[in-house]
DRENDO-1510 file (C-alpha; in Angstrom, 1 decimal, always signed):
<recs>
REC; n; res; u; v; w
REC; 1; UNK; +181.2; +41.3; +86.8 .
REC; 2; UNK; +181.1; +40.9; +90.5 .
REC; 3; UNK; +184.0; +43.3; +91.1 .
REC; 4; UNK; +182.3; +45.8; +88.7 .
REC; 5; UNK; +179.1; +45.6; +90.6 .
REC; 6; UNK; +180.9; +46.1; +93.9 .
REC; 7; UNK; +182.7; +49.2; +92.4 .
REC; 8; UNK; +179.5; +50.7; +91.2 .
REC; 9; UNK; +177.8; +50.1; +94.6 .
REC; 10; UNK; +180.8; +51.7; +96.4 .
REC; 11; UNK; +180.4; +54.8; +94.2 .
REC; 12; UNK; +176.7; +55.0; +94.8 .
REC; 13; UNK; +177.0; +54.6; +98.6 .
REC; 14; UNK; +180.0; +56.9; +99.0 .
REC; 15; UNK; +178.8; +60.0; +97.1 .
REC; 16; UNK; +176.8; +62.2; +99.6 .
REC; 17; UNK; +174.7; +63.8; +96.9 .
REC; 18; UNK; +173.6; +60.5; +95.5 .
REC; 19; UNK; +172.7; +59.1; +99.0 .
REC; 20; UNK; +170.8; +62.4; +99.7 .
REC; 21; UNK; +168.8; +62.0; +96.5 .
REC; 22; UNK; +167.9; +58.4; +97.4 .
REC; 23; UNK; +166.7; +59.6; +100.9 .
REC; 24; UNK; +164.8; +62.5; +99.3 .
REC; 25; UNK; +162.9; +60.1; +97.1 .
REC; 26; UNK; +161.9; +58.0; +100.2 .
REC; 27; UNK; +160.9; +61.1; +102.2 .
REC; 28; UNK; +159.0; +62.7; +99.4 .
REC; 29; UNK; +157.1; +59.6; +98.6 .
REC; 30; UNK; +155.9; +59.1; +102.1 .
REC; 31; UNK; +155.4; +62.7; +103.0 .
REC; 32; UNK; +153.4; +63.6; +99.9 .
REC; 33; UNK; +151.3; +60.5; +100.3 .
REC; 34; UNK; +150.4; +61.4; +103.9 .
REC; 35; UNK; +149.7; +65.0; +103.0 .
REC; 36; UNK; +147.5; +63.9; +100.2 .
REC; 37; UNK; +145.6; +61.5; +102.5 .
REC; 38; UNK; +145.2; +64.2; +105.1 .
REC; 39; UNK; +143.8; +66.7; +102.7 .
REC; 40; UNK; +141.4; +64.2; +100.9 .
REC; 41; UNK; +137.8; +63.8; +102.2 .
REC; 42; UNK; +134.8; +62.0; +101.0 .
REC; 43; UNK; +131.1; +62.0; +102.1 .
REC; 44; UNK; +130.2; +59.2; +99.7 .
REC; 45; UNK; +129.1; +56.9; +102.5 .
REC; 46; UNK; +126.5; +59.5; +103.6 .
REC; 47; UNK; +124.6; +59.1; +100.3 .
REC; 48; UNK; +125.5; +55.5; +99.5 .
REC; 49; UNK; +122.5; +53.4; +98.9 .
REC; 50; UNK; +123.7; +50.5; +96.8 .
REC; 51; UNK; +123.3; +46.9; +97.8 .
REC; 52; UNK; +126.2; +45.0; +99.5 .
REC; 53; UNK; +127.3; +41.8; +97.7 .
REC; 54; UNK; +128.5; +38.6; +99.3 .
REC; 55; UNK; +132.1; +39.8; +99.6 .
REC; 56; UNK; +131.1; +43.1; +101.2 .
REC; 57; UNK; +131.5; +45.3; +98.1 .
REC; 58; UNK; +128.8; +47.6; +96.9 .
REC; 59; UNK; +126.9; +46.2; +93.9 .
REC; 60; UNK; +124.2; +46.9; +91.4 .
REC; 61; UNK; +121.7; +44.2; +91.6 .
REC; 62; UNK; +118.8; +45.6; +89.5 .
REC; 63; UNK; +117.0; +43.7; +86.8 .
REC; 64; UNK; +113.6; +42.2; +85.9 .
REC; 65; UNK; +113.1; +38.5; +86.7 .
REC; 66; UNK; +110.6; +35.9; +85.6 .
REC; 67; UNK; +111.1; +33.2; +88.2 .
REC; 68; UNK; +109.9; +30.1; +90.1 .
REC; 69; UNK; +111.3; +28.2; +93.1 .
REC; 70; UNK; +113.5; +25.1; +92.6 .
REC; 71; UNK; +113.8; +22.7; +95.5 .
REC; 72; UNK; +117.0; +20.7; +95.6 .
REC; 73; UNK; +119.1; +19.8; +92.6 .
REC; 74; UNK; +118.0; +20.6; +89.1 .
REC; 75; UNK; +118.5; +22.8; +86.1 .
REC; 76; UNK; +117.1; +25.6; +84.0 .
REC; 77; UNK; +117.5; +25.8; +80.2 .
REC; 78; UNK; +116.4; +28.4; +77.7 .
REC; 79; UNK; +117.3; +29.9; +74.3 .
REC; 80; UNK; +117.6; +33.6; +73.9 .
REC; 81; UNK; +115.9; +34.0; +70.6 .
REC; 82; UNK; +116.3; +37.8; +70.4 .
REC; 83; UNK; +117.4; +41.0; +72.1 .
REC; 84; UNK; +116.4; +44.5; +71.3 .
REC; 85; UNK; +116.5; +48.0; +72.9 .
REC; 86; UNK; +113.3; +49.1; +74.4 .
REC; 87; UNK; +114.3; +52.5; +75.8 .
REC; 88; UNK; +117.4; +54.0; +74.1 .
REC; 89; UNK; +119.8; +51.9; +72.0 .
REC; 90; UNK; +120.6; +48.4; +72.8 .
REC; 91; UNK; +123.7; +48.5; +75.1 .
REC; 92; UNK; +126.7; +46.3; +74.5 .
REC; 93; UNK; +126.4; +45.1; +78.1 .
REC; 94; UNK; +122.6; +44.5; +78.1 .
REC; 95; UNK; +122.1; +41.1; +79.7 .
REC; 96; UNK; +119.5; +38.4; +79.0 .
REC; 97; UNK; +119.8; +34.9; +80.3 .
REC; 98; UNK; +119.0; +32.3; +83.0 .
REC; 99; UNK; +119.8; +32.8; +86.6 .
REC; 100; UNK; +119.8; +30.8; +89.9 .
REC; 101; UNK; +119.6; +33.1; +92.9 .
REC; 102; UNK; +119.7; +32.4; +96.6 .
REC; 103; UNK; +116.8; +34.8; +97.2 .
REC; 104; UNK; +115.2; +37.9; +95.8 .
REC; 105; UNK; +116.9; +40.3; +98.1 .
REC; 106; UNK; +119.4; +42.7; +96.3 .
REC; 107; UNK; +123.0; +41.5; +96.9 .
REC; 108; UNK; +122.1; +37.9; +97.5 .
REC; 109; UNK; +124.3; +35.2; +96.0 .
REC; 110; UNK; +123.7; +33.9; +92.4 .
REC; 111; UNK; +125.0; +32.3; +89.3 .
REC; 112; UNK; +123.9; +33.3; +85.8 .
REC; 113; UNK; +124.4; +32.5; +82.1 .
REC; 114; UNK; +123.7; +35.4; +79.8 .
REC; 115; UNK; +124.0; +36.7; +76.3 .
REC; 116; UNK; +125.3; +40.3; +75.7 .
REC; 117; UNK; +125.2; +42.1; +72.4 .
REC; 118; UNK; +128.7; +43.3; +72.5 .
REC; 119; UNK; +130.6; +40.7; +74.7 .
REC; 120; UNK; +129.0; +37.4; +73.8 .
REC; 121; UNK; +128.0; +34.7; +76.2 .
REC; 122; UNK; +129.1; +35.1; +79.8 .
REC; 123; UNK; +129.0; +33.1; +83.0 .
REC; 124; UNK; +128.7; +35.3; +86.1 .
REC; 125; UNK; +128.6; +34.7; +89.8 .
REC; 126; UNK; +128.3; +37.0; +92.8 .
REC; 127; UNK; +128.9; +40.1; +90.7 .
REC; 128; UNK; +132.7; +39.9; +90.6 .
REC; 129; UNK; +133.4; +36.5; +89.0 .
REC; 130; UNK; +132.9; +36.4; +85.3 .
REC; 131; UNK; +134.0; +34.0; +82.5 .
REC; 132; UNK; +133.6; +34.5; +78.8 .
REC; 133; UNK; +132.0; +31.9; +76.6 .
REC; 134; UNK; +133.6; +30.2; +73.6 .
REC; 135; UNK; +132.6; +32.9; +71.1 .
REC; 136; UNK; +130.7; +30.4; +69.0 .
REC; 137; UNK; +127.5; +32.4; +68.6 .
REC; 138; UNK; +125.7; +30.3; +71.1 .
REC; 139; UNK; +122.2; +31.3; +72.2 .
REC; 140; UNK; +121.2; +28.3; +74.3 .
REC; 141; UNK; +122.0; +28.6; +78.0 .
REC; 142; UNK; +121.8; +26.2; +80.9 .
REC; 143; UNK; +122.5; +26.3; +84.6 .
REC; 144; UNK; +122.6; +23.1; +86.7 .
REC; 145; UNK; +122.7; +22.7; +90.4 .
REC; 146; UNK; +124.3; +19.8; +92.3 .
REC; 147; UNK; +124.3; +20.6; +96.0 .
REC; 148; UNK; +126.1; +24.0; +96.3 .
REC; 149; UNK; +127.9; +23.6; +93.0 .
REC; 150; UNK; +126.5; +25.6; +90.0 .
REC; 151; UNK; +127.7; +24.9; +86.4 .
REC; 152; UNK; +126.9; +27.1; +83.5 .
REC; 153; UNK; +126.7; +25.8; +79.9 .
REC; 154; UNK; +126.3; +27.2; +76.4 .
REC; 155; UNK; +125.2; +25.6; +73.2 .
REC; 156; UNK; +124.7; +26.5; +69.5 .
REC; 157; UNK; +121.9; +23.9; +68.8 .
REC; 158; UNK; +120.6; +22.8; +72.2 .
REC; 159; UNK; +122.2; +19.4; +71.8 .
REC; 160; UNK; +125.9; +19.7; +72.2 .
REC; 161; UNK; +126.7; +21.6; +75.4 .
REC; 162; UNK; +130.0; +23.3; +76.5 .
REC; 163; UNK; +130.6; +24.2; +80.1 .
REC; 164; UNK; +131.6; +27.8; +80.5 .
REC; 165; UNK; +132.1; +28.2; +84.2 .
REC; 166; UNK; +131.4; +26.8; +87.7 .
REC; 167; UNK; +131.0; +28.2; +91.2 .
REC; 168; UNK; +130.6; +26.7; +94.6 .
REC; 169; UNK; +127.9; +28.7; +96.6 .
REC; 170; UNK; +128.6; +27.1; +99.9 .
REC; 171; UNK; +125.6; +27.1; +102.3 .
REC; 172; UNK; +123.1; +27.6; +99.5 .
REC; 173; UNK; +119.5; +26.9; +100.9 .
REC; 174; UNK; +117.6; +23.9; +99.7 .
REC; 175; UNK; +115.1; +26.0; +97.8 .
REC; 176; UNK; +116.3; +28.7; +95.5 .
REC; 177; UNK; +114.8; +30.9; +92.8 .
REC; 178; UNK; +115.6; +30.1; +89.2 .
REC; 179; UNK; +114.4; +32.0; +86.1 .
REC; 180; UNK; +114.9; +34.3; +83.2 .
REC; 181; UNK; +116.3; +37.8; +83.6 .
REC; 182; UNK; +116.9; +41.0; +81.5 .
REC; 183; UNK; +119.0; +44.0; +82.5 .
REC; 184; UNK; +120.2; +47.0; +80.6 .
REC; 185; UNK; +122.8; +49.5; +82.1 .
REC; 186; UNK; +122.6; +53.2; +81.9 .
REC; 187; UNK; +123.9; +54.9; +78.7 .
REC; 188; UNK; +126.8; +57.2; +79.6 .
REC; 189; UNK; +128.1; +60.1; +77.4 .
REC; 190; UNK; +131.3; +62.0; +78.0 .
REC; 191; UNK; +131.9; +65.4; +76.5 .
REC; 192; UNK; +135.0; +67.5; +76.8 .
REC; 193; UNK; +135.4; +71.2; +76.0 .
REC; 194; UNK; +138.5; +73.4; +76.7 .
REC; 195; UNK; +139.9; +70.9; +79.2 .
REC; 196; UNK; +136.6; +70.5; +81.2 .
REC; 197; UNK; +134.8; +67.2; +81.1 .
REC; 198; UNK; +131.0; +66.6; +81.3 .
REC; 199; UNK; +129.4; +63.3; +82.1 .
REC; 200; UNK; +125.8; +62.7; +81.3 .
REC; 201; UNK; +123.6; +59.6; +81.0 .
REC; 202; UNK; +120.2; +58.2; +81.0 .
REC; 203; UNK; +118.6; +54.8; +81.9 .
REC; 204; UNK; +117.9; +52.3; +79.2 .
REC; 205; UNK; +115.7; +49.2; +78.9 .
REC; 206; UNK; +116.0; +46.1; +76.8 .
REC; 207; UNK; +113.6; +43.3; +75.9 .
REC; 208; UNK; +114.4; +39.7; +75.1 .
REC; 209; UNK; +112.4; +36.7; +73.9 .
REC; 210; UNK; +113.1; +33.3; +75.4 .
REC; 211; UNK; +112.0; +29.9; +74.0 .
REC; 212; UNK; +112.6; +26.3; +74.7 .
REC; 213; UNK; +112.3; +27.1; +78.4 .
REC; 214; UNK; +112.7; +24.0; +80.6 .
REC; 215; UNK; +113.1; +23.4; +84.3 .
REC; 216; UNK; +114.1; +20.0; +85.6 .
REC; 217; UNK; +112.7; +18.4; +87.7 .
REC; 218; UNK; +109.6; +20.0; +86.4 .
REC; 219; UNK; +107.5; +19.5; +89.5 .
REC; 220; UNK; +109.9; +20.6; +92.2 .
REC; 221; UNK; +108.5; +21.9; +94.4 .
REC; 222; UNK; +104.9; +20.6; +93.6 .
REC; 223; UNK; +102.6; +23.3; +92.3 .
REC; 224; UNK; +105.4; +25.8; +91.7 .
REC; 225; UNK; +104.4; +28.4; +89.2 .
REC; 226; UNK; +106.1; +31.3; +87.3 .
REC; 227; UNK; +105.8; +34.9; +88.5 .
REC; 228; UNK; +107.8; +38.0; +87.7 .
REC; 229; UNK; +109.1; +41.1; +89.5 .
REC; 230; UNK; +111.8; +43.8; +89.6 .
REC; 231; UNK; +114.8; +42.8; +91.7 .
REC; 232; UNK; +116.4; +45.8; +93.4 .
REC; 233; UNK; +115.6; +49.2; +92.2 .
REC; 234; UNK; +116.0; +49.5; +88.4 .
REC; 235; UNK; +115.5; +53.0; +87.0 .
REC; 236; UNK; +112.7; +51.7; +84.6 .
REC; 237; UNK; +110.0; +49.2; +85.5 .
REC; 238; UNK; +110.2; +45.8; +83.8 .
REC; 239; UNK; +107.7; +43.4; +82.6 .
REC; 240; UNK; +107.3; +39.7; +81.6 .
REC; 241; UNK; +104.8; +37.9; +79.4 .
REC; 242; UNK; +104.5; +34.1; +79.3 .
REC; 243; UNK; +103.6; +32.4; +76.1 .
REC; 244; UNK; +103.6; +28.8; +74.8 .
REC; 245; UNK; +107.1; +27.4; +75.5 .
REC; 246; UNK; +108.7; +30.8; +76.3 .
REC; 247; UNK; +108.6; +34.3; +77.7 .
REC; 248; UNK; +109.2; +37.9; +76.6 .
REC; 249; UNK; +111.0; +39.8; +79.4 .
REC; 250; UNK; +111.8; +43.5; +79.5 .
REC; 251; UNK; +114.0; +45.1; +82.1 .
REC; 252; UNK; +116.5; +47.8; +83.1 .
REC; 253; UNK; +119.5; +47.9; +85.5 .
REC; 254; UNK; +122.7; +45.9; +85.9 .
REC; 255; UNK; +124.4; +43.2; +87.8 .
REC; 256; UNK; +127.9; +44.4; +88.6 .
REC; 257; UNK; +130.3; +45.6; +91.3 .
REC; 258; UNK; +130.0; +49.4; +91.9 .
REC; 259; UNK; +133.6; +50.8; +91.6 .
REC; 260; UNK; +134.5; +53.3; +94.3 .
REC; 261; UNK; +134.7; +56.9; +93.3 .
REC; 262; UNK; +138.4; +56.9; +94.2 .
REC; 263; UNK; +141.2; +54.3; +94.2 .
REC; 264; UNK; +142.3; +54.5; +97.9 .
REC; 265; UNK; +145.5; +52.5; +97.1 .
REC; 266; UNK; +146.5; +54.9; +94.4 .
REC; 267; UNK; +145.7; +57.8; +96.7 .
REC; 268; UNK; +148.2; +56.4; +99.2 .
REC; 269; UNK; +150.8; +56.2; +96.5 .
REC; 270; UNK; +150.5; +59.7; +95.0 .
REC; 271; UNK; +153.9; +60.6; +96.5 .
REC; 272; UNK; +155.6; +58.3; +94.0 .
REC; 273; UNK; +155.0; +61.0; +91.3 .
REC; 274; UNK; +157.0; +63.5; +93.4 .
REC; 275; UNK; +159.6; +61.0; +94.6 .
REC; 276; UNK; +160.5; +60.1; +91.1 .
REC; 277; UNK; +161.8; +63.6; +90.5 .
REC; 278; UNK; +164.6; +62.8; +93.0 .
REC; 279; UNK; +165.1; +59.4; +91.4 .
REC; 280; UNK; +165.4; +60.9; +87.9 .
REC; 281; UNK; +168.1; +63.3; +89.2 .
REC; 282; UNK; +169.9; +60.4; +90.9 .
REC; 283; UNK; +169.9; +58.3; +87.7 .
REC; 284; UNK; +171.1; +61.1; +85.5 .
REC; 285; UNK; +173.8; +62.3; +87.9 .
REC; 286; UNK; +175.2; +58.9; +88.5 .
REC; 287; UNK; +176.8; +59.0; +85.0 .
REC; 288; UNK; +176.9; +62.7; +83.9 .
REC; 289; UNK; +178.9; +63.6; +87.0 .
REC; 290; UNK; +181.5; +61.1; +85.9 .
REC; 291; UNK; +181.6; +62.7; +82.5 .
REC; 292; UNK; +181.9; +66.2; +84.0 .
REC; 293; UNK; +184.8; +65.3; +86.2 .
REC; 294; UNK; +186.5; +63.0; +83.8 .
REC; 295; UNK; +186.1; +60.0; +86.1 .
REC; 296; UNK; +184.5; +58.1; +83.3 .
REC; 297; UNK; +187.9; +57.7; +81.6 .
REC; 298; UNK; +189.2; +56.0; +84.7 .
REC; 299; UNK; +186.2; +53.7; +84.8 .
REC; 300; UNK; +186.6; +52.7; +81.2 .
REC; 301; UNK; +190.3; +52.2; +81.6 .
REC; 302; UNK; +189.7; +49.8; +84.5 .
REC; 303; UNK; +186.9; +48.1; +82.6 .
REC; 304; UNK; +187.2; +48.6; +78.8 .
REC; 305; UNK; +184.0; +46.7; +78.0 .
REC; 306; UNK; +181.7; +49.7; +78.2 .
REC; 307; UNK; +178.5; +47.7; +77.9 .
REC; 308; UNK; +179.4; +45.8; +81.1 .
REC; 309; UNK; +179.9; +49.1; +82.9 .
REC; 310; UNK; +176.5; +50.4; +81.8 .
REC; 311; UNK; +174.9; +47.1; +82.8 .
REC; 312; UNK; +176.6; +47.2; +86.2 .
REC; 313; UNK; +175.5; +50.8; +86.8 .
REC; 314; UNK; +171.9; +49.9; +85.8 .
REC; 315; UNK; +171.7; +46.8; +88.0 .
REC; 316; UNK; +173.2; +48.6; +91.1 .
REC; 317; UNK; +171.1; +51.8; +90.6 .
REC; 318; UNK; +167.9; +49.9; +89.8 .
REC; 319; UNK; +168.3; +47.4; +92.7 .
REC; 320; UNK; +169.1; +50.1; +95.3 .
REC; 321; UNK; +166.2; +52.3; +94.1 .
REC; 322; UNK; +163.8; +49.4; +94.2 .
REC; 323; UNK; +164.7; +48.5; +97.8 .
REC; 324; UNK; +164.4; +52.2; +98.9 .
REC; 325; UNK; +161.2; +52.6; +96.8 .
REC; 326; UNK; +159.7; +49.5; +98.4 .
REC; 327; UNK; +160.3; +50.8; +101.9 .
REC; 328; UNK; +158.8; +54.2; +100.9 .
REC; 329; UNK; +155.7; +52.7; +99.2 .
REC; 330; UNK; +155.0; +50.3; +102.1 .
REC; 331; UNK; +155.3; +53.1; +104.6 .
REC; 332; UNK; +153.2; +55.5; +102.5 .
REC; 333; UNK; +150.4; +52.8; +102.1 .
REC; 334; UNK; +150.4; +51.7; +105.8 .
REC; 335; UNK; +150.5; +55.3; +107.1 .
REC; 336; UNK; +148.0; +56.8; +104.7 .
REC; 337; UNK; +145.2; +54.2; +104.9 .
REC; 338; UNK; +144.1; +54.9; +108.5 .
REC; 339; UNK; +144.0; +58.6; +107.6 .
REC; 340; UNK; +141.9; +58.0; +104.5 .
REC; 341; UNK; +139.4; +55.9; +106.4 .
REC; 342; UNK; +139.1; +58.6; +109.1 .
REC; 343; UNK; +138.4; +61.1; +106.3 .
REC; 344; UNK; +135.5; +59.1; +104.9 .
REC; 345; UNK; +137.2; +56.6; +102.6 .
REC; 346; UNK; +135.9; +53.5; +104.3 .
REC; 347; UNK; +133.3; +50.7; +103.7 .
REC; 348; UNK; +130.9; +50.3; +102.1 .
REC; 349; UNK; +131.6; +53.0; +99.5 .
REC; 350; UNK; +135.3; +52.2; +99.7 .
REC; 351; UNK; +136.3; +48.6; +100.4 .
REC; 352; UNK; +139.1; +48.2; +103.0 .
REC; 353; UNK; +142.5; +47.8; +101.3 .
REC; 354; UNK; +144.9; +45.2; +102.6 .
REC; 355; UNK; +148.4; +44.1; +101.6 .
REC; 356; UNK; +147.0; +40.5; +101.5 .
REC; 357; UNK; +144.9; +41.5; +98.5 .
REC; 358; UNK; +146.7; +40.7; +95.2 .
REC; 359; UNK; +145.9; +44.0; +93.4 .
REC; 360; UNK; +147.1; +46.0; +96.5 .
REC; 361; UNK; +150.3; +44.1; +96.8 .
REC; 362; UNK; +150.9; +44.5; +93.1 .
REC; 363; UNK; +150.3; +48.2; +93.3 .
REC; 364; UNK; +152.8; +48.7; +96.2 .
REC; 365; UNK; +155.6; +46.5; +94.8 .
REC; 366; UNK; +154.9; +47.7; +91.2 .
REC; 367; UNK; +155.3; +51.3; +92.4 .
REC; 368; UNK; +158.7; +50.5; +93.7 .
REC; 369; UNK; +159.5; +48.8; +90.4 .
REC; 370; UNK; +158.4; +52.0; +88.6 .
REC; 371; UNK; +160.8; +54.1; +90.7 .
REC; 372; UNK; +163.6; +51.6; +89.8 .
REC; 373; UNK; +162.9; +51.7; +86.1 .
REC; 374; UNK; +162.7; +55.5; +86.1 .
REC; 375; UNK; +166.1; +55.6; +87.8 .
REC; 376; UNK; +167.5; +53.4; +85.0 .
REC; 377; UNK; +165.8; +55.5; +82.4 .
REC; 378; UNK; +167.5; +58.6; +83.9 .
REC; 379; UNK; +170.8; +56.7; +83.7 .
REC; 380; UNK; +170.3; +55.9; +80.0 .
REC; 381; UNK; +169.2; +59.5; +79.3 .
REC; 382; UNK; +172.4; +60.8; +81.0 .
REC; 383; UNK; +174.6; +58.5; +79.0 .
REC; 384; UNK; +172.9; +59.6; +75.8 .
REC; 385; UNK; +172.8; +63.4; +76.3 .
REC; 386; UNK; +175.8; +63.8; +78.7 .
REC; 387; UNK; +174.2; +66.9; +80.1 .
REC; 388; UNK; +172.5; +66.7; +83.5 .
REC; 389; UNK; +169.9; +69.5; +83.0 .
REC; 390; UNK; +168.8; +68.3; +79.6 .
REC; 391; UNK; +168.5; +64.7; +80.6 .
REC; 392; UNK; +166.6; +65.4; +83.8 .
REC; 393; UNK; +164.2; +67.7; +81.9 .
REC; 394; UNK; +163.6; +65.2; +79.1 .
REC; 395; UNK; +162.8; +62.3; +81.4 .
REC; 396; UNK; +160.5; +64.3; +83.7 .
REC; 397; UNK; +158.6; +65.7; +80.8 .
REC; 398; UNK; +158.2; +62.2; +79.3 .
REC; 399; UNK; +156.8; +61.0; +82.7 .
REC; 400; UNK; +154.7; +63.9; +83.9 .
REC; 401; UNK; +153.6; +66.0; +80.9 .
REC; 402; UNK; +151.5; +63.3; +79.2 .
REC; 403; UNK; +149.3; +63.0; +82.4 .
REC; 404; UNK; +148.7; +66.7; +82.3 .
REC; 405; UNK; +148.0; +67.0; +78.6 .
REC; 406; UNK; +145.8; +63.9; +78.5 .
REC; 407; UNK; +143.2; +65.6; +80.7 .
REC; 408; UNK; +142.8; +68.4; +78.1 .
REC; 409; UNK; +142.6; +66.2; +75.0 .
REC; 410; UNK; +139.5; +64.4; +73.7 .
REC; 411; UNK; +139.1; +61.1; +75.7 .
REC; 412; UNK; +140.3; +58.9; +72.9 .
REC; 413; UNK; +143.3; +61.0; +72.2 .
REC; 414; UNK; +144.1; +61.2; +75.9 .
REC; 415; UNK; +144.0; +57.5; +76.2 .
REC; 416; UNK; +146.4; +57.0; +73.3 .
REC; 417; UNK; +148.8; +59.5; +74.8 .
REC; 418; UNK; +148.7; +57.5; +78.0 .
REC; 419; UNK; +149.3; +54.2; +76.1 .
REC; 420; UNK; +152.3; +55.5; +74.1 .
REC; 421; UNK; +154.4; +57.3; +76.7 .
REC; 422; UNK; +156.4; +56.1; +79.7 .
REC; 423; UNK; +153.7; +57.5; +82.0 .
REC; 424; UNK; +151.8; +54.3; +81.1 .
REC; 425; UNK; +153.9; +52.7; +83.8 .
REC; 426; UNK; +151.7; +54.3; +86.5 .
REC; 427; UNK; +148.9; +51.9; +85.5 .
REC; 428; UNK; +150.6; +49.4; +87.9 .
REC; 429; UNK; +149.1; +51.5; +90.8 .
REC; 430; UNK; +145.5; +50.9; +89.5 .
REC; 431; UNK; +143.5; +48.6; +91.7 .
REC; 432; UNK; +139.9; +49.6; +90.7 .
REC; 433; UNK; +138.3; +48.7; +87.5 .
REC; 434; UNK; +136.1; +51.6; +86.4 .
REC; 435; UNK; +133.1; +51.4; +84.1 .
REC; 436; UNK; +133.9; +55.0; +83.0 .
REC; 437; UNK; +137.7; +55.3; +82.5 .
REC; 438; UNK; +138.9; +58.9; +82.1 .
REC; 439; UNK; +142.5; +60.1; +81.7 .
REC; 440; UNK; +142.1; +62.8; +84.3 .
REC; 441; UNK; +141.2; +60.1; +86.9 .
REC; 442; UNK; +144.5; +58.4; +86.2 .
REC; 443; UNK; +142.6; +55.5; +84.8 .
REC; 444; UNK; +144.3; +53.2; +82.3 .
REC; 445; UNK; +141.7; +51.1; +80.4 .
REC; 446; UNK; +144.2; +48.5; +79.2 .
REC; 447; UNK; +145.0; +47.4; +82.8 .
REC; 448; UNK; +148.2; +47.6; +84.9 .
REC; 449; UNK; +150.5; +45.2; +83.2 .
REC; 450; UNK; +150.3; +46.5; +79.7 .
REC; 451; UNK; +151.2; +50.0; +80.9 .
REC; 452; UNK; +154.1; +48.7; +83.0 .
REC; 453; UNK; +155.3; +46.8; +79.9 .
REC; 454; UNK; +155.3; +50.1; +78.0 .
REC; 455; UNK; +157.6; +51.7; +80.6 .
REC; 456; UNK; +159.9; +48.6; +80.5 .
REC; 457; UNK; +160.1; +48.9; +76.7 .
REC; 458; UNK; +161.1; +52.6; +76.9 .
REC; 459; UNK; +163.8; +51.7; +79.4 .
REC; 460; UNK; +165.1; +48.8; +77.2 .
REC; 461; UNK; +165.2; +51.0; +74.1 .
REC; 462; UNK; +167.0; +53.9; +76.0 .
REC; 463; UNK; +169.6; +51.5; +77.4 .
REC; 464; UNK; +170.2; +50.0; +73.9 .
REC; 465; UNK; +170.7; +53.5; +72.5 .
REC; 466; UNK; +173.0; +54.4; +75.4 .
REC; 467; UNK; +175.0; +51.2; +74.9 .
REC; 468; UNK; +175.4; +51.9; +71.1 .
REC; 469; UNK; +176.6; +55.5; +71.7 .
REC; 470; UNK; +179.0; +54.5; +74.5 .
REC; 471; UNK; +180.8; +52.2; +72.2 .
REC; 472; UNK; +181.1; +54.8; +69.4 .
REC; 473; UNK; +181.9; +58.1; +71.2 .
REC; 474; UNK; +185.0; +59.2; +73.1 .
REC; 475; UNK; +184.8; +59.2; +76.8 .
</recs>
């Protein structure tokens, strides 16, 4: 196998057209990324008025709170007896629960246990960290503080408790605010007509009843009493009413990270979509040119096991394309980011992207992997069709056409088209989780790895078909 790999590498490195195609992929990826960054501008920071969270990201910190101070260690416990929509329908992400907050300023640190109608019990801290509960139908919630460590618990009956999550809020002041909160995010509606998309929405409000409310130690600090207020700037004013053993709290707003309008990492890597055109051509020609000139007979005569030949071609082509693609993607990202920041894509509306961030590194390396997989897909298509023009056209259409068509289809149909075609592989470039995920924004709701897996599956199937045909057809 080693000699076969060396032979295929020698072919790849010694054919000028193939080397030129590889260089073209690198140049196009970098150049188009830079041109895209230079032509993109944003004035989002001029109008940005969201709070800034503990990690420097923009956040929604808007809700109604019934609260009291807690000095030192302690806990707050309550049962969410009911939730209902007050203005508009009850949203799946309407939140009602107990919270411990550093202060009442928007963006300050916190930990919360909450019940949501559509997503069950959740433990949330500092907007970005969230853990799902056990899915047991629990309605009892508890937060405990021991120094800077906050633990969140859920219970079905108020007797047996299960810890859902924990967070260390280092530097937490001695006296914090604890209480009961309600939030209800805006209702958003998407309409599409003749390829155009319309996004509308309106604020909502929810109400929740709490009973079995208990704060321990009860008298810390002495004379502490309950009060209520809106935190942040919810669209609708909230309210709280105390009754024997509990509260009724109504509120609007949300506690969540505000996703930027654009994914600046993906903007840096837009050249990959153009660079893959050259990569597809390279993959197809690496085998169809041998069929055209009859060299494939010599190759099979030297190595009669045709499956090994195909595997060697795929390994050499995929490996070389990955290395070249990684150089191109790193260069495109590093060169485009300063230009994007100069054009308005900077904090706080757009968090600074760094290769030390896991999602950013995954997007850059994953983009190189996509280029490598596309090259191998082109190789398989060339082996199946044996015609350069047909194979190149088929692969490019599979990769590019779904992204264009998805924007003209109803949102649900567009998402399914993205899921089921090789273009799903571009999800690996996604570093921003959007509340409203639209196909025309290049957003993949299932996340980066599932889409990348779909592309891998297409490549695996294409190679299997190519292997089967290689063994049954004449060279």
